[in-house]
PDB file of N, CA, C, O and CB in Angstrom:
ATOM      1  N   MET A   1      44.080  28.579  82.435  1.00  0.00           N
ATOM      2  CA  MET A   1      44.094  30.000  82.181  1.00  0.00           C
ATOM      3  C   MET A   1      43.325  30.269  80.885  1.00  0.00           C
ATOM      4  O   MET A   1      43.550  29.602  79.875  1.00  0.00           O
ATOM      5  CB  MET A   1      45.551  30.538  82.099  1.00  0.00           C
ATOM      6  N   THR A   2      42.426  31.239  80.919  1.00  0.00           N
ATOM      7  CA  THR A   2      41.643  31.581  79.740  1.00  0.00           C
ATOM      8  C   THR A   2      42.474  32.451  78.786  1.00  0.00           C
ATOM      9  O   THR A   2      43.527  32.969  79.157  1.00  0.00           O
ATOM     10  CB  THR A   2      40.343  32.311  80.149  1.00  0.00           C
ATOM     11  N   ASN A   3      41.982  32.598  77.564  1.00  0.00           N
ATOM     12  CA  ASN A   3      42.657  33.490  76.621  1.00  0.00           C
ATOM     13  C   ASN A   3      42.730  34.911  77.168  1.00  0.00           C
ATOM     14  O   ASN A   3      43.733  35.599  76.979  1.00  0.00           O
ATOM     15  CB  ASN A   3      41.935  33.484  75.268  1.00  0.00           C
ATOM     16  N   LYS A   4      41.676  35.353  77.842  1.00  0.00           N
ATOM     17  CA  LYS A   4      41.651  36.706  78.421  1.00  0.00           C
ATOM     18  C   LYS A   4      42.717  36.830  79.506  1.00  0.00           C
ATOM     19  O   LYS A   4      43.411  37.844  79.584  1.00  0.00           O
ATOM     20  CB  LYS A   4      40.248  37.032  79.005  1.00  0.00           C
ATOM     21  N   ASP A   5      42.847  35.807  80.338  1.00  0.00           N
ATOM     22  CA  ASP A   5      43.880  35.817  81.375  1.00  0.00           C
ATOM     23  C   ASP A   5      45.272  35.884  80.749  1.00  0.00           C
ATOM     24  O   ASP A   5      46.145  36.610  81.224  1.00  0.00           O
ATOM     25  CB  ASP A   5      43.759  34.569  82.270  1.00  0.00           C
ATOM     26  N   THR A   6      45.461  35.127  79.691  1.00  0.00           N
ATOM     27  CA  THR A   6      46.759  35.128  78.995  1.00  0.00           C
ATOM     28  C   THR A   6      47.038  36.495  78.403  1.00  0.00           C
ATOM     29  O   THR A   6      48.146  37.016  78.534  1.00  0.00           O
ATOM     30  CB  THR A   6      46.790  34.055  77.885  1.00  0.00           C
ATOM     31  N   TYR A   7      46.047  37.078  77.757  1.00  0.00           N
ATOM     32  CA  TYR A   7      46.178  38.416  77.163  1.00  0.00           C
ATOM     33  C   TYR A   7      46.549  39.440  78.237  1.00  0.00           C
ATOM     34  O   TYR A   7      47.491  40.215  78.071  1.00  0.00           O
ATOM     35  CB  TYR A   7      44.859  38.833  76.457  1.00  0.00           C
ATOM     36  N   ASP A   8      45.804  39.432  79.327  1.00  0.00           N
ATOM     37  CA  ASP A   8      46.085  40.367  80.421  1.00  0.00           C
ATOM     38  C   ASP A   8      47.481  40.157  80.984  1.00  0.00           C
ATOM     39  O   ASP A   8      48.189  41.123  81.270  1.00  0.00           O
ATOM     40  CB  ASP A   8      45.050  40.214  81.534  1.00  0.00           C
ATOM     41  N   LYS A   9      47.877  38.911  81.143  1.00  0.00           N
ATOM     42  CA  LYS A   9      49.206  38.623  81.709  1.00  0.00           C
ATOM     43  C   LYS A   9      50.311  39.177  80.819  1.00  0.00           C
ATOM     44  O   LYS A   9      51.301  39.709  81.320  1.00  0.00           O
ATOM     45  CB  LYS A   9      49.397  37.106  81.897  1.00  0.00           C
ATOM     46  N   VAL A  10      50.151  39.060  79.510  1.00  0.00           N
ATOM     47  CA  VAL A  10      51.159  39.620  78.597  1.00  0.00           C
ATOM     48  C   VAL A  10      51.279  41.125  78.828  1.00  0.00           C
ATOM     49  O   VAL A  10      52.391  41.647  78.914  1.00  0.00           O
ATOM     50  CB  VAL A  10      50.790  39.324  77.109  1.00  0.00           C
ATOM     51  N   PHE A  11      50.167  41.820  78.928  1.00  0.00           N
ATOM     52  CA  PHE A  11      50.204  43.265  79.178  1.00  0.00           C
ATOM     53  C   PHE A  11      50.826  43.580  80.536  1.00  0.00           C
ATOM     54  O   PHE A  11      51.662  44.477  80.649  1.00  0.00           O
ATOM     55  CB  PHE A  11      48.790  43.854  79.102  1.00  0.00           C
ATOM     56  N   MET A  12      50.416  42.839  81.564  1.00  0.00           N
ATOM     57  CA  MET A  12      50.945  43.096  82.906  1.00  0.00           C
ATOM     58  C   MET A  12      52.446  42.847  82.961  1.00  0.00           C
ATOM     59  O   MET A  12      53.182  43.625  83.567  1.00  0.00           O
ATOM     60  CB  MET A  12      50.231  42.220  83.941  1.00  0.00           C
ATOM     61  N   ASP A  13      52.905  41.769  82.334  1.00  0.00           N
ATOM     62  CA  ASP A  13      54.328  41.441  82.328  1.00  0.00           C
ATOM     63  C   ASP A  13      55.127  42.401  81.452  1.00  0.00           C
ATOM     64  O   ASP A  13      56.225  42.816  81.823  1.00  0.00           O
ATOM     65  CB  ASP A  13      54.533  40.012  81.850  1.00  0.00           C
ATOM     66  N   SER A  14      54.577  42.753  80.293  1.00  0.00           N
ATOM     67  CA  SER A  14      55.299  43.616  79.357  1.00  0.00           C
ATOM     68  C   SER A  14      55.454  45.038  79.874  1.00  0.00           C
ATOM     69  O   SER A  14      56.482  45.678  79.651  1.00  0.00           O
ATOM     70  CB  SER A  14      54.590  43.638  78.026  1.00  0.00           C
ATOM     71  N   PHE A  15      54.432  45.530  80.563  1.00  0.00           N
ATOM     72  CA  PHE A  15      54.426  46.939  80.953  1.00  0.00           C
ATOM     73  C   PHE A  15      54.438  47.172  82.463  1.00  0.00           C
ATOM     74  O   PHE A  15      54.327  48.310  82.919  1.00  0.00           O
ATOM     75  CB  PHE A  15      53.230  47.605  80.369  1.00  0.00           C
ATOM     76  N   SER A  16      54.570  46.109  83.227  1.00  0.00           N
ATOM     77  CA  SER A  16      54.636  46.199  84.697  1.00  0.00           C
ATOM     78  C   SER A  16      53.483  47.012  85.265  1.00  0.00           C
ATOM     79  O   SER A  16      53.686  47.965  86.017  1.00  0.00           O
ATOM     80  CB  SER A  16      55.964  46.820  85.133  1.00  0.00           C
ATOM     81  N   VAL A  17      52.273  46.619  84.891  1.00  0.00           N
ATOM     82  CA  VAL A  17      51.071  47.293  85.386  1.00  0.00           C
ATOM     83  C   VAL A  17      50.157  46.254  86.030  1.00  0.00           C
ATOM     84  O   VAL A  17      50.225  45.070  85.700  1.00  0.00           O
ATOM     85  CB  VAL A  17      50.331  48.050  84.233  1.00  0.00           C
ATOM     86  N   PRO A  18      49.291  46.708  86.962  1.00  0.00           N
ATOM     87  CA  PRO A  18      48.321  45.778  87.556  1.00  0.00           C
ATOM     88  C   PRO A  18      47.150  45.552  86.601  1.00  0.00           C
ATOM     89  O   PRO A  18      46.911  46.346  85.691  1.00  0.00           O
ATOM     90  CB  PRO A  18      47.808  46.317  88.917  1.00  0.00           C
ATOM     91  N   ARG A  19      46.434  44.469  86.824  1.00  0.00           N
ATOM     92  CA  ARG A  19      45.287  44.130  85.971  1.00  0.00           C
ATOM     93  C   ARG A  19      44.264  45.261  85.910  1.00  0.00           C
ATOM     94  O   ARG A  19      43.665  45.486  84.858  1.00  0.00           O
ATOM     95  CB  ARG A  19      44.613  42.858  86.477  1.00  0.00           C
ATOM     96  N   ASP A  20      44.054  45.970  87.003  1.00  0.00           N
ATOM     97  CA  ASP A  20      43.023  47.022  86.998  1.00  0.00           C
ATOM     98  C   ASP A  20      43.399  48.231  86.139  1.00  0.00           C
ATOM     99  O   ASP A  20      42.564  49.111  85.929  1.00  0.00           O
ATOM    100  CB  ASP A  20      42.758  47.484  88.417  1.00  0.00           C
ATOM    101  N   ALA A  21      44.626  48.294  85.642  1.00  0.00           N
ATOM    102  CA  ALA A  21      45.029  49.372  84.730  1.00  0.00           C
ATOM    103  C   ALA A  21      44.604  49.069  83.296  1.00  0.00           C
ATOM    104  O   ALA A  21      44.636  49.951  82.438  1.00  0.00           O
ATOM    105  CB  ALA A  21      46.551  49.585  84.792  1.00  0.00           C
ATOM    106  N   LEU A  22      44.212  47.841  83.039  1.00  0.00           N
ATOM    107  CA  LEU A  22      43.909  47.411  81.671  1.00  0.00           C
ATOM    108  C   LEU A  22      42.453  47.706  81.332  1.00  0.00           C
ATOM    109  O   LEU A  22      41.541  46.986  81.738  1.00  0.00           O
ATOM    110  CB  LEU A  22      44.204  45.907  81.493  1.00  0.00           C
ATOM    111  N   ASN A  23      42.264  48.779  80.580  1.00  0.00           N
ATOM    112  CA  ASN A  23      40.931  49.193  80.172  1.00  0.00           C
ATOM    113  C   ASN A  23      41.039  49.987  78.866  1.00  0.00           C
ATOM    114  O   ASN A  23      42.110  50.043  78.261  1.00  0.00           O
ATOM    115  CB  ASN A  23      40.241  50.038  81.289  1.00  0.00           C
ATOM    116  N   ALA A  24      39.947  50.593  78.439  1.00  0.00           N
ATOM    117  CA  ALA A  24      39.912  51.324  77.171  1.00  0.00           C
ATOM    118  C   ALA A  24      40.888  52.491  77.145  1.00  0.00           C
ATOM    119  O   ALA A  24      41.267  52.952  76.068  1.00  0.00           O
ATOM    120  CB  ALA A  24      38.513  51.830  76.905  1.00  0.00           C
ATOM    121  N   GLU A  25      41.297  52.972  78.301  1.00  0.00           N
ATOM    122  CA  GLU A  25      42.216  54.104  78.362  1.00  0.00           C
ATOM    123  C   GLU A  25      43.682  53.673  78.354  1.00  0.00           C
ATOM    124  O   GLU A  25      44.578  54.518  78.350  1.00  0.00           O
ATOM    125  CB  GLU A  25      41.935  54.925  79.598  1.00  0.00           C
ATOM    126  N   PHE A  26      43.928  52.367  78.353  1.00  0.00           N
ATOM    127  CA  PHE A  26      45.304  51.877  78.306  1.00  0.00           C
ATOM    128  C   PHE A  26      45.719  51.839  76.844  1.00  0.00           C
ATOM    129  O   PHE A  26      45.386  50.908  76.111  1.00  0.00           O
ATOM    130  CB  PHE A  26      45.444  50.458  78.982  1.00  0.00           C
ATOM    131  N   VAL A  27      46.454  52.869  76.435  1.00  0.00           N
ATOM    132  CA  VAL A  27      46.822  53.061  75.034  1.00  0.00           C
ATOM    133  C   VAL A  27      48.329  53.208  74.892  1.00  0.00           C
ATOM    134  O   VAL A  27      49.048  53.428  75.867  1.00  0.00           O
ATOM    135  CB  VAL A  27      46.112  54.290  74.451  1.00  0.00           C
ATOM    136  N   TYR A  28      48.788  53.079  73.648  1.00  0.00           N
ATOM    137  CA  TYR A  28      50.202  53.218  73.322  1.00  0.00           C
ATOM    138  C   TYR A  28      50.763  54.490  73.957  1.00  0.00           C
ATOM    139  O   TYR A  28      50.195  55.573  73.811  1.00  0.00           O
ATOM    140  CB  TYR A  28      50.409  53.237  71.791  1.00  0.00           C
ATOM    141  N   GLN A  29      51.869  54.346  74.652  1.00  0.00           N
ATOM    142  CA  GLN A  29      52.621  55.404  75.325  1.00  0.00           C
ATOM    143  C   GLN A  29      51.910  55.993  76.548  1.00  0.00           C
ATOM    144  O   GLN A  29      52.274  57.073  77.011  1.00  0.00           O
ATOM    145  CB  GLN A  29      52.909  56.502  74.351  1.00  0.00           C
ATOM    146  N   CYS A  30      50.897  55.291  77.073  1.00  0.00           N
ATOM    147  CA  CYS A  30      50.251  55.772  78.299  1.00  0.00           C
ATOM    148  C   CYS A  30      51.120  55.488  79.519  1.00  0.00           C
ATOM    149  O   CYS A  30      50.942  56.100  80.572  1.00  0.00           O
ATOM    150  CB  CYS A  30      48.869  55.119  78.472  1.00  0.00           C
ATOM    151  N   VAL A  31      52.050  54.568  79.376  1.00  0.00           N
ATOM    152  CA  VAL A  31      53.065  54.286  80.393  1.00  0.00           C
ATOM    153  C   VAL A  31      54.420  54.289  79.682  1.00  0.00           C
ATOM    154  O   VAL A  31      54.500  53.927  78.508  1.00  0.00           O
ATOM    155  CB  VAL A  31      52.795  52.900  81.130  1.00  0.00           C
ATOM    156  N   PRO A  32      55.473  54.689  80.373  1.00  0.00           N
ATOM    157  CA  PRO A  32      56.788  54.763  79.720  1.00  0.00           C
ATOM    158  C   PRO A  32      57.236  53.457  79.069  1.00  0.00           C
ATOM    159  O   PRO A  32      57.932  53.486  78.053  1.00  0.00           O
ATOM    160  CB  PRO A  32      57.818  55.181  80.721  1.00  0.00           C
ATOM    161  N   ALA A  33      56.852  52.321  79.631  1.00  0.00           N
ATOM    162  CA  ALA A  33      57.290  51.030  79.084  1.00  0.00           C
ATOM    163  C   ALA A  33      56.664  50.718  77.723  1.00  0.00           C
ATOM    164  O   ALA A  33      57.199  49.910  76.964  1.00  0.00           O
ATOM    165  CB  ALA A  33      56.955  49.920  80.059  1.00  0.00           C
ATOM    166  N   TRP A  34      55.511  51.369  77.409  1.00  0.00           N
ATOM    167  CA  TRP A  34      54.881  51.092  76.123  1.00  0.00           C
ATOM    168  C   TRP A  34      55.386  52.089  75.083  1.00  0.00           C
ATOM    169  O   TRP A  34      54.655  52.949  74.592  1.00  0.00           O
ATOM    170  CB  TRP A  34      53.336  51.156  76.239  1.00  0.00           C
ATOM    171  N   ASP A  35      56.653  51.933  74.777  1.00  0.00           N
ATOM    172  CA  ASP A  35      57.272  52.690  73.699  1.00  0.00           C
ATOM    173  C   ASP A  35      57.431  51.735  72.516  1.00  0.00           C
ATOM    174  O   ASP A  35      56.874  50.637  72.533  1.00  0.00           O
ATOM    175  CB  ASP A  35      58.660  53.311  74.142  1.00  0.00           C
ATOM    176  N   SER A  36      58.175  52.132  71.502  1.00  0.00           N
ATOM    177  CA  SER A  36      58.286  51.273  70.316  1.00  0.00           C
ATOM    178  C   SER A  36      58.933  49.923  70.634  1.00  0.00           C
ATOM    179  O   SER A  36      58.524  48.896  70.093  1.00  0.00           O
ATOM    180  CB  SER A  36      59.091  51.982  69.233  1.00  0.00           C
ATOM    181  N   VAL A  37      59.932  49.924  71.503  1.00  0.00           N
ATOM    182  CA  VAL A  37      60.592  48.672  71.875  1.00  0.00           C
ATOM    183  C   VAL A  37      59.654  47.810  72.718  1.00  0.00           C
ATOM    184  O   VAL A  37      59.540  46.606  72.492  1.00  0.00           O
ATOM    185  CB  VAL A  37      61.901  48.955  72.647  1.00  0.00           C
ATOM    186  N   GLY A  38      58.992  48.422  73.678  1.00  0.00           N
ATOM    187  CA  GLY A  38      58.031  47.702  74.506  1.00  0.00           C
ATOM    188  C   GLY A  38      56.877  47.142  73.685  1.00  0.00           C
ATOM    189  O   GLY A  38      56.367  46.057  73.964  1.00  0.00           O
ATOM    190  N   HIS A  39      56.477  47.895  72.676  1.00  0.00           N
ATOM    191  CA  HIS A  39      55.391  47.456  71.796  1.00  0.00           C
ATOM    192  C   HIS A  39      55.780  46.162  71.087  1.00  0.00           C
ATOM    193  O   HIS A  39      55.000  45.211  71.049  1.00  0.00           O
ATOM    194  CB  HIS A  39      55.045  48.556  70.761  1.00  0.00           C
ATOM    195  N   MET A  40      56.972  46.129  70.531  1.00  0.00           N
ATOM    196  CA  MET A  40      57.406  44.934  69.802  1.00  0.00           C
ATOM    197  C   MET A  40      57.601  43.742  70.742  1.00  0.00           C
ATOM    198  O   MET A  40      57.335  42.602  70.362  1.00  0.00           O
ATOM    199  CB  MET A  40      58.708  45.220  69.045  1.00  0.00           C
ATOM    200  N   GLY A  41      58.057  43.999  71.950  1.00  0.00           N
ATOM    201  CA  GLY A  41      58.173  42.925  72.940  1.00  0.00           C
ATOM    202  C   GLY A  41      56.821  42.349  73.302  1.00  0.00           C
ATOM    203  O   GLY A  41      56.668  41.135  73.442  1.00  0.00           O
ATOM    204  N   MET A  42      55.828  43.234  73.456  1.00  0.00           N
ATOM    205  CA  MET A  42      54.473  42.792  73.777  1.00  0.00           C
ATOM    206  C   MET A  42      53.886  41.988  72.614  1.00  0.00           C
ATOM    207  O   MET A  42      53.250  40.956  72.828  1.00  0.00           O
ATOM    208  CB  MET A  42      53.571  44.004  74.105  1.00  0.00           C
ATOM    209  N   ILE A  43      54.100  42.462  71.388  1.00  0.00           N
ATOM    210  CA  ILE A  43      53.600  41.741  70.212  1.00  0.00           C
ATOM    211  C   ILE A  43      54.229  40.351  70.145  1.00  0.00           C
ATOM    212  O   ILE A  43      53.534  39.362  69.914  1.00  0.00           O
ATOM    213  CB  ILE A  43      53.901  42.534  68.910  1.00  0.00           C
ATOM    214  N   ALA A  44      55.536  40.278  70.347  1.00  0.00           N
ATOM    215  CA  ALA A  44      56.228  38.978  70.315  1.00  0.00           C
ATOM    216  C   ALA A  44      55.673  38.048  71.385  1.00  0.00           C
ATOM    217  O   ALA A  44      55.487  36.858  71.131  1.00  0.00           O
ATOM    218  CB  ALA A  44      57.748  39.162  70.513  1.00  0.00           C
ATOM    219  N   ALA A  45      55.408  38.574  72.575  1.00  0.00           N
ATOM    220  CA  ALA A  45      54.865  37.752  73.659  1.00  0.00           C
ATOM    221  C   ALA A  45      53.462  37.255  73.313  1.00  0.00           C
ATOM    222  O   ALA A  45      53.117  36.112  73.612  1.00  0.00           O
ATOM    223  CB  ALA A  45      54.836  38.550  74.975  1.00  0.00           C
ATOM    224  N   LEU A  46      52.653  38.110  72.685  1.00  0.00           N
ATOM    225  CA  LEU A  46      51.313  37.690  72.273  1.00  0.00           C
ATOM    226  C   LEU A  46      51.392  36.624  71.188  1.00  0.00           C
ATOM    227  O   LEU A  46      50.652  35.640  71.223  1.00  0.00           O
ATOM    228  CB  LEU A  46      50.500  38.894  71.775  1.00  0.00           C
ATOM    229  N   GLU A  47      52.286  36.818  70.225  1.00  0.00           N
ATOM    230  CA  GLU A  47      52.435  35.831  69.165  1.00  0.00           C
ATOM    231  C   GLU A  47      52.867  34.481  69.731  1.00  0.00           C
ATOM    232  O   GLU A  47      52.378  33.438  69.298  1.00  0.00           O
ATOM    233  CB  GLU A  47      53.447  36.315  68.125  1.00  0.00           C
ATOM    234  N   ASP A  48      53.777  34.501  70.692  1.00  0.00           N
ATOM    235  CA  ASP A  48      54.211  33.254  71.326  1.00  0.00           C
ATOM    236  C   ASP A  48      53.078  32.617  72.122  1.00  0.00           C
ATOM    237  O   ASP A  48      52.848  31.411  72.031  1.00  0.00           O
ATOM    238  CB  ASP A  48      55.413  33.509  72.241  1.00  0.00           C
ATOM    239  N   ALA A  49      52.372  33.432  72.903  1.00  0.00           N
ATOM    240  CA  ALA A  49      51.323  32.913  73.775  1.00  0.00           C
ATOM    241  C   ALA A  49      50.183  32.275  72.989  1.00  0.00           C
ATOM    242  O   ALA A  49      49.631  31.254  73.398  1.00  0.00           O
ATOM    243  CB  ALA A  49      50.781  34.024  74.650  1.00  0.00           C
ATOM    244  N   PHE A  50      49.837  32.886  71.854  1.00  0.00           N
ATOM    245  CA  PHE A  50      48.691  32.400  71.085  1.00  0.00           C
ATOM    246  C   PHE A  50      49.096  31.653  69.813  1.00  0.00           C
ATOM    247  O   PHE A  50      48.242  31.257  69.020  1.00  0.00           O
ATOM    248  CB  PHE A  50      47.795  33.560  70.723  1.00  0.00           C
ATOM    249  N   GLN A  51      50.387  31.467  69.626  1.00  0.00           N
ATOM    250  CA  GLN A  51      50.920  30.746  68.464  1.00  0.00           C
ATOM    251  C   GLN A  51      50.354  31.299  67.147  1.00  0.00           C
ATOM    252  O   GLN A  51      49.800  30.570  66.325  1.00  0.00           O
ATOM    253  CB  GLN A  51      50.600  29.245  68.581  1.00  0.00           C
ATOM    254  N   ILE A  52      50.518  32.615  66.985  1.00  0.00           N
ATOM    255  CA  ILE A  52      50.080  33.309  65.777  1.00  0.00           C
ATOM    256  C   ILE A  52      51.238  34.132  65.242  1.00  0.00           C
ATOM    257  O   ILE A  52      52.260  34.290  65.909  1.00  0.00           O
ATOM    258  CB  ILE A  52      48.843  34.211  66.059  1.00  0.00           C
ATOM    259  N   MET A  53      51.072  34.656  64.031  1.00  0.00           N
ATOM    260  CA  MET A  53      52.030  35.577  63.449  1.00  0.00           C
ATOM    261  C   MET A  53      51.212  36.741  62.891  1.00  0.00           C
ATOM    262  O   MET A  53      50.498  36.593  61.899  1.00  0.00           O
ATOM    263  CB  MET A  53      52.921  34.881  62.330  1.00  0.00           C
ATOM    264  N   MET A  54      51.324  37.883  63.534  1.00  0.00           N
ATOM    265  CA  MET A  54      50.528  39.040  63.141  1.00  0.00           C
ATOM    266  C   MET A  54      51.128  39.735  61.921  1.00  0.00           C
ATOM    267  O   MET A  54      52.345  39.770  61.741  1.00  0.00           O
ATOM    268  CB  MET A  54      50.414  40.026  64.304  1.00  0.00           C
ATOM    269  N   GLU A  55      50.250  40.281  61.095  1.00  0.00           N
ATOM    270  CA  GLU A  55      50.668  41.050  59.933  1.00  0.00           C
ATOM    271  C   GLU A  55      51.159  42.434  60.377  1.00  0.00           C
ATOM    272  O   GLU A  55      50.743  42.946  61.417  1.00  0.00           O
ATOM    273  CB  GLU A  55      49.503  41.179  58.917  1.00  0.00           C
ATOM    274  N   THR A  56      52.032  43.018  59.590  1.00  0.00           N
ATOM    275  CA  THR A  56      52.626  44.309  59.923  1.00  0.00           C
ATOM    276  C   THR A  56      51.569  45.376  60.175  1.00  0.00           C
ATOM    277  O   THR A  56      51.683  46.129  61.142  1.00  0.00           O
ATOM    278  CB  THR A  56      53.552  44.758  58.812  1.00  0.00           C
ATOM    279  N   ASP A  57      50.552  45.459  59.337  1.00  0.00           N
ATOM    280  CA  ASP A  57      49.507  46.475  59.517  1.00  0.00           C
ATOM    281  C   ASP A  57      48.813  46.321  60.865  1.00  0.00           C
ATOM    282  O   ASP A  57      48.512  47.314  61.528  1.00  0.00           O
ATOM    283  CB  ASP A  57      48.475  46.388  58.387  1.00  0.00           C
ATOM    284  N   ASP A  58      48.558  45.081  61.271  1.00  0.00           N
ATOM    285  CA  ASP A  58      47.902  44.845  62.557  1.00  0.00           C
ATOM    286  C   ASP A  58      48.808  45.247  63.717  1.00  0.00           C
ATOM    287  O   ASP A  58      48.331  45.771  64.723  1.00  0.00           O
ATOM    288  CB  ASP A  58      47.501  43.371  62.690  1.00  0.00           C
ATOM    289  N   ILE A  59      50.087  45.010  63.583  1.00  0.00           N
ATOM    290  CA  ILE A  59      51.043  45.400  64.628  1.00  0.00           C
ATOM    291  C   ILE A  59      51.068  46.921  64.774  1.00  0.00           C
ATOM    292  O   ILE A  59      51.093  47.441  65.889  1.00  0.00           O
ATOM    293  CB  ILE A  59      52.465  44.865  64.300  1.00  0.00           C
ATOM    294  N   ILE A  60      51.060  47.621  63.660  1.00  0.00           N
ATOM    295  CA  ILE A  60      51.074  49.084  63.683  1.00  0.00           C
ATOM    296  C   ILE A  60      49.779  49.633  64.263  1.00  0.00           C
ATOM    297  O   ILE A  60      49.803  50.588  65.039  1.00  0.00           O
ATOM    298  CB  ILE A  60      51.295  49.639  62.272  1.00  0.00           C
ATOM    299  N   GLU A  61      48.650  49.039  63.896  1.00  0.00           N
ATOM    300  CA  GLU A  61      47.341  49.519  64.350  1.00  0.00           C
ATOM    301  C   GLU A  61      47.003  49.105  65.778  1.00  0.00           C
ATOM    302  O   GLU A  61      46.021  49.590  66.340  1.00  0.00           O
ATOM    303  CB  GLU A  61      46.270  49.015  63.425  1.00  0.00           C
ATOM    304  N   PHE A  62      47.789  48.228  66.370  1.00  0.00           N
ATOM    305  CA  PHE A  62      47.556  47.708  67.722  1.00  0.00           C
ATOM    306  C   PHE A  62      47.955  48.796  68.719  1.00  0.00           C
ATOM    307  O   PHE A  62      49.015  48.730  69.341  1.00  0.00           O
ATOM    308  CB  PHE A  62      48.368  46.374  67.979  1.00  0.00           C
ATOM    309  N   GLY A  63      47.083  49.800  68.855  1.00  0.00           N
ATOM    310  CA  GLY A  63      47.431  50.970  69.644  1.00  0.00           C
ATOM    311  C   GLY A  63      46.793  51.066  71.006  1.00  0.00           C
ATOM    312  O   GLY A  63      46.984  52.059  71.709  1.00  0.00           O
ATOM    313  N   SER A  64      46.039  50.057  71.396  1.00  0.00           N
ATOM    314  CA  SER A  64      45.427  50.080  72.729  1.00  0.00           C
ATOM    315  C   SER A  64      45.066  48.669  73.162  1.00  0.00           C
ATOM    316  O   SER A  64      45.028  47.734  72.362  1.00  0.00           O
ATOM    317  CB  SER A  64      44.173  50.984  72.744  1.00  0.00           C
ATOM    318  N   TYR A  65      44.807  48.552  74.431  1.00  0.00           N
ATOM    319  CA  TYR A  65      44.379  47.276  75.010  1.00  0.00           C
ATOM    320  C   TYR A  65      43.119  46.768  74.306  1.00  0.00           C
ATOM    321  O   TYR A  65      43.035  45.587  73.969  1.00  0.00           O
ATOM    322  CB  TYR A  65      44.121  47.427  76.530  1.00  0.00           C
ATOM    323  N   THR A  66      42.146  47.645  74.083  1.00  0.00           N
ATOM    324  CA  THR A  66      40.886  47.216  73.475  1.00  0.00           C
ATOM    325  C   THR A  66      41.031  46.940  71.978  1.00  0.00           C
ATOM    326  O   THR A  66      40.406  46.010  71.469  1.00  0.00           O
ATOM    327  CB  THR A  66      39.815  48.271  73.702  1.00  0.00           C
ATOM    328  N   ILE A  67      41.830  47.715  71.269  1.00  0.00           N
ATOM    329  CA  ILE A  67      42.060  47.442  69.848  1.00  0.00           C
ATOM    330  C   ILE A  67      42.725  46.070  69.702  1.00  0.00           C
ATOM    331  O   ILE A  67      42.433  45.331  68.761  1.00  0.00           O
ATOM    332  CB  ILE A  67      42.945  48.559  69.198  1.00  0.00           C
ATOM    333  N   GLY A  68      43.603  45.739  70.621  1.00  0.00           N
ATOM    334  CA  GLY A  68      44.273  44.443  70.577  1.00  0.00           C
ATOM    335  C   GLY A  68      43.302  43.280  70.636  1.00  0.00           C
ATOM    336  O   GLY A  68      43.500  42.265  69.968  1.00  0.00           O
ATOM    337  N   ILE A  69      42.269  43.421  71.423  1.00  0.00           N
ATOM    338  CA  ILE A  69      41.257  42.361  71.522  1.00  0.00           C
ATOM    339  C   ILE A  69      40.617  42.136  70.158  1.00  0.00           C
ATOM    340  O   ILE A  69      40.413  40.996  69.741  1.00  0.00           O
ATOM    341  CB  ILE A  69      40.171  42.722  72.579  1.00  0.00           C
ATOM    342  N   GLU A  70      40.304  43.225  69.467  1.00  0.00           N
ATOM    343  CA  GLU A  70      39.709  43.116  68.128  1.00  0.00           C
ATOM    344  C   GLU A  70      40.703  42.542  67.123  1.00  0.00           C
ATOM    345  O   GLU A  70      40.333  41.724  66.281  1.00  0.00           O
ATOM    346  CB  GLU A  70      39.216  44.488  67.649  1.00  0.00           C
ATOM    347  N   LYS A  71      41.953  42.964  67.206  1.00  0.00           N
ATOM    348  CA  LYS A  71      42.973  42.469  66.275  1.00  0.00           C
ATOM    349  C   LYS A  71      43.164  40.960  66.435  1.00  0.00           C
ATOM    350  O   LYS A  71      43.318  40.251  65.440  1.00  0.00           O
ATOM    351  CB  LYS A  71      44.313  43.202  66.500  1.00  0.00           C
ATOM    352  N   LEU A  72      43.157  40.471  67.654  1.00  0.00           N
ATOM    353  CA  LEU A  72      43.382  39.042  67.878  1.00  0.00           C
ATOM    354  C   LEU A  72      42.251  38.181  67.319  1.00  0.00           C
ATOM    355  O   LEU A  72      42.470  37.026  66.954  1.00  0.00           O
ATOM    356  CB  LEU A  72      43.542  38.770  69.362  1.00  0.00           C
ATOM    357  N   LYS A  73      41.047  38.741  67.253  1.00  0.00           N
ATOM    358  CA  LYS A  73      39.914  37.988  66.683  1.00  0.00           C
ATOM    359  C   LYS A  73      40.217  37.590  65.248  1.00  0.00           C
ATOM    360  O   LYS A  73      39.813  36.518  64.795  1.00  0.00           O
ATOM    361  CB  LYS A  73      38.609  38.823  66.740  1.00  0.00           C
ATOM    362  N   LYS A  74      40.926  38.451  64.537  1.00  0.00           N
ATOM    363  CA  LYS A  74      41.282  38.173  63.137  1.00  0.00           C
ATOM    364  C   LYS A  74      42.116  36.896  63.025  1.00  0.00           C
ATOM    365  O   LYS A  74      42.115  36.230  61.989  1.00  0.00           O
ATOM    366  CB  LYS A  74      42.057  39.363  62.532  1.00  0.00           C
ATOM    367  N   TYR A  75      42.823  36.565  64.103  1.00  0.00           N
ATOM    368  CA  TYR A  75      43.697  35.388  64.115  1.00  0.00           C
ATOM    369  C   TYR A  75      43.063  34.196  64.849  1.00  0.00           C
ATOM    370  O   TYR A  75      43.736  33.220  65.181  1.00  0.00           O
ATOM    371  CB  TYR A  75      45.032  35.742  64.767  1.00  0.00           C
ATOM    372  N   GLY A  76      41.754  34.305  65.090  1.00  0.00           N
ATOM    373  CA  GLY A  76      41.027  33.207  65.722  1.00  0.00           C
ATOM    374  C   GLY A  76      41.164  33.136  67.227  1.00  0.00           C
ATOM    375  O   GLY A  76      40.848  32.115  67.836  1.00  0.00           O
ATOM    376  N   VAL A  77      41.638  34.225  67.835  1.00  0.00           N
ATOM    377  CA  VAL A  77      41.806  34.263  69.288  1.00  0.00           C
ATOM    378  C   VAL A  77      40.632  35.045  69.876  1.00  0.00           C
ATOM    379  O   VAL A  77      40.563  36.266  69.741  1.00  0.00           O
ATOM    380  CB  VAL A  77      43.183  34.913  69.692  1.00  0.00           C
ATOM    381  N   GLU A  78      39.723  34.343  70.520  1.00  0.00           N
ATOM    382  CA  GLU A  78      38.564  34.971  71.146  1.00  0.00           C
ATOM    383  C   GLU A  78      38.845  35.227  72.611  1.00  0.00           C
ATOM    384  O   GLU A  78      39.236  34.322  73.348  1.00  0.00           O
ATOM    385  CB  GLU A  78      37.310  34.098  70.987  1.00  0.00           C
ATOM    386  N   LEU A  79      38.644  36.475  73.030  1.00  0.00           N
ATOM    387  CA  LEU A  79      38.856  36.826  74.421  1.00  0.00           C
ATOM    388  C   LEU A  79      37.509  37.093  75.065  1.00  0.00           C
ATOM    389  O   LEU A  79      37.445  37.411  76.252  1.00  0.00           O
ATOM    390  CB  LEU A  79      39.790  38.053  74.554  1.00  0.00           C
TER     391      LEU A  79
END
């Protein structure tokens, strides 16, 4: 499984959405599951999957599927 596949799987599992929903328009609160609790669950799953620990500012700024890709680069995760 590639890093991109892992990233997508975390989103699909966390928010119960199909892969084709994951695009630039997939943003915080675009689905009911992506609320504050869902956000922290998704962050925890990403940290576990990629064995990283994100900084608080990055967690707060992680407001969309595409922003997340950029944020993960900071931690050496290339998608």
